[in-house]
C-alpha positions as CSV (number, residue, x, y, z in Angstrom):
1,M,31.7,-16.2,17.6
2,S,31.2,-15.4,21.3
3,Q,31.5,-11.8,22.4
4,Y,32.8,-12.9,25.9
5,Y,35.6,-15.4,26.4
6,V,38.3,-16.4,28.8
7,E,41.9,-16.1,27.6
8,Y,45.3,-15.0,28.9
9,G,44.0,-15.4,32.5
10,A,41.0,-13.0,32.2
11,L,37.4,-12.8,31.3
12,Q,37.4,-10.7,28.2
13,K,35.1,-8.9,25.8
14,G,36.8,-8.3,22.6
15,A,40.3,-7.0,23.5
16,E,39.1,-5.6,26.9
17,R,40.0,-7.5,30.1
18,L,36.9,-7.5,32.3
19,I,37.9,-9.7,35.2
20,E,41.3,-11.0,36.0
21,C,41.7,-14.8,36.8
22,Y,44.1,-16.5,39.1
23,T,46.4,-17.1,36.2
24,S,46.7,-13.4,35.4
25,A,49.9,-11.5,36.3
26,L,47.9,-8.3,36.8
27,P,46.9,-7.3,40.3
28,P,43.0,-6.8,40.6
29,V,40.5,-9.1,42.3
30,K,40.8,-12.5,40.8
31,I,38.4,-15.4,40.2
32,T,38.8,-19.0,39.0
33,E,38.8,-19.5,35.2
34,D,35.9,-22.0,35.6
35,F,33.8,-19.3,37.2
36,A,34.9,-16.8,34.5
37,R,33.8,-19.4,31.8
38,E,30.4,-19.7,33.6
39,I,30.1,-15.9,33.5
40,A,31.1,-15.8,29.9
41,D,28.6,-18.5,28.9
42,A,25.8,-16.8,30.8
43,L,26.6,-13.4,29.3
44,N,26.8,-14.8,25.8
45,N,23.5,-16.7,26.3
46,A,21.7,-13.7,27.8
47,Q,22.8,-11.5,24.9
48,G,21.7,-14.0,22.3
49,H,25.2,-15.1,21.1
50,C,24.4,-18.8,21.9
51,P,20.6,-18.9,22.0
52,N,20.3,-22.7,21.7
53,Y,20.9,-23.2,25.4
54,I,18.5,-22.1,28.0
55,P,18.4,-24.2,31.2
56,S,15.1,-25.9,32.1
57,A,13.1,-24.8,35.2
58,A,14.3,-28.0,36.9
59,D,18.0,-27.1,36.2
60,L,17.4,-23.6,37.5
61,D,15.8,-25.0,40.7
62,K,18.9,-27.2,41.3
63,L,21.2,-24.2,40.6
64,E,19.2,-21.9,42.8
65,A,19.5,-24.4,45.7
66,H,23.3,-24.6,45.2
67,A,23.5,-20.7,45.0
68,K,21.6,-20.4,48.3
69,Y,23.9,-23.1,49.8
70,M,26.9,-20.9,48.7
71,Q,25.4,-17.8,50.3
72,D,24.6,-19.7,53.5
73,H,28.2,-20.9,53.7
74,S,29.8,-17.5,52.8
75,I,31.1,-18.9,49.4
76,Y,31.8,-16.1,46.9
77,G,29.5,-16.1,43.9
78,G,26.1,-17.2,45.3
79,G,24.5,-13.8,44.7
80,V,25.8,-13.6,41.2
81,L,24.4,-17.1,40.4
82,L,21.0,-16.0,41.9
83,S,21.0,-13.0,39.7
84,M,21.8,-15.1,36.6
85,I,19.0,-17.6,37.6
86,A,16.5,-14.7,37.8
87,D,17.5,-13.6,34.3
88,Y,17.0,-17.1,32.9
89,R,13.6,-17.4,34.6
90,K,12.6,-14.2,32.8
91,I,13.7,-15.7,29.5
92,L,11.8,-18.8,30.2
93,E,8.6,-16.8,31.0
94,K,8.9,-14.8,27.8
95,R,9.2,-18.1,25.8
96,K,5.9,-19.5,27.3
């Protein structure tokens, strides 16, 4: 079972609401549920909860180009994606 998940309009860890989504009735900063799911998948993967999926170097290159595009166009989340990509690259290096 995943440690992080999206439910009731928030990215959650156990019973704790970590980030509110647009569907939440609570007031803090909100993100899309799709982005919250991406964060949940990345966190679960990084912590070994779903170790079968590690993106390939080619996948990371494409994602990195998209993250840089996001940053160049002031789209929220580009820096977060670059950080996640760096973490995946470290995992790939350790597996070599």
